[in-house]
C-alpha positions in Angstrom: -37.0 -10.0 19.3 -34.1 -7.6 19.7 -31.5 -9.8 17.9 -33.7 -10.2 14.8 -35.0 -6.6 14.5 -33.1 -6.1 11.2 -35.2 -8.7 9.4 -38.1 -6.2 8.7 -35.6 -3.9 6.9 -34.4 -6.9 4.8 -37.7 -8.4 3.9 -40.2 -5.5 4.1 -42.7 -3.9 6.4 -45.1 -6.9 6.4 -42.5 -9.0 8.2 -43.1 -9.1 12.0 -42.6 -11.5 14.9 -45.4 -13.6 16.3 -46.2 -16.1 19.0 -47.1 -19.6 17.8 -47.8 -23.1 18.9 -45.4 -25.4 17.1 -43.1 -28.4 17.2 -39.4 -28.3 17.5 -37.8 -29.6 14.3 -34.1 -28.5 14.5 -31.6 -25.7 15.1 -30.7 -22.8 12.8 -27.3 -21.4 12.0 -27.3 -19.2 15.2 -28.4 -22.2 17.2 -31.9 -20.8 17.4 -34.7 -23.4 17.6 -36.5 -24.1 14.4 -40.2 -24.9 14.7 -43.0 -26.2 12.5 -45.9 -23.8 13.0 -49.1 -25.6 14.0 -51.1 -22.5 15.0 -50.5 -18.7 15.1 -51.6 -17.1 18.3 -50.7 -13.4 18.1 -48.5 -10.8 16.5 -46.0 -9.0 18.7 -46.8 -5.3 18.7 -44.5 -2.6 17.5 -44.8 -1.1 21.0 -43.4 -4.3 22.5 -40.5 -4.3 20.0 -39.7 -0.7 20.8 -39.7 -1.4 24.5 -37.4 -4.4 24.1 -35.0 -2.3 22.1 -35.0 0.5 24.7 -34.4 -1.9 27.6 -31.5 -3.7 25.9 -29.9 -0.4 24.7 -30.3 1.1 28.3 -27.9 -1.6 29.5 -25.1 -0.1 27.5 -23.5 -3.5 26.8 -21.5 -4.2 23.7 -22.4 -7.9 24.1 -25.9 -7.3 22.6 -26.5 -6.7 19.0 -28.5 -7.8 16.0 -27.7 -11.0 14.3 -27.5 -9.1 11.1 -24.8 -10.9 9.0 -24.8 -8.4 6.1 -21.5 -6.6 5.5 -21.7 -2.8 5.6 -21.3 -0.9 2.4 
């Protein structure tokens, strides 16, 4: 959730993470699993996303960061 938090800024406020039942069908460019959605179970709340961001940032590690590939400027 933390690594992809920039996607909402790129694609609009209606974009949000969710939990699903699916079948693995490949790997993406960041080696993330790609799935074919069979059934949506639940949206992940904004509160959960905020808490995830706070927990990761509290670690103070430079190893974490969004997988945002846009170039600044």
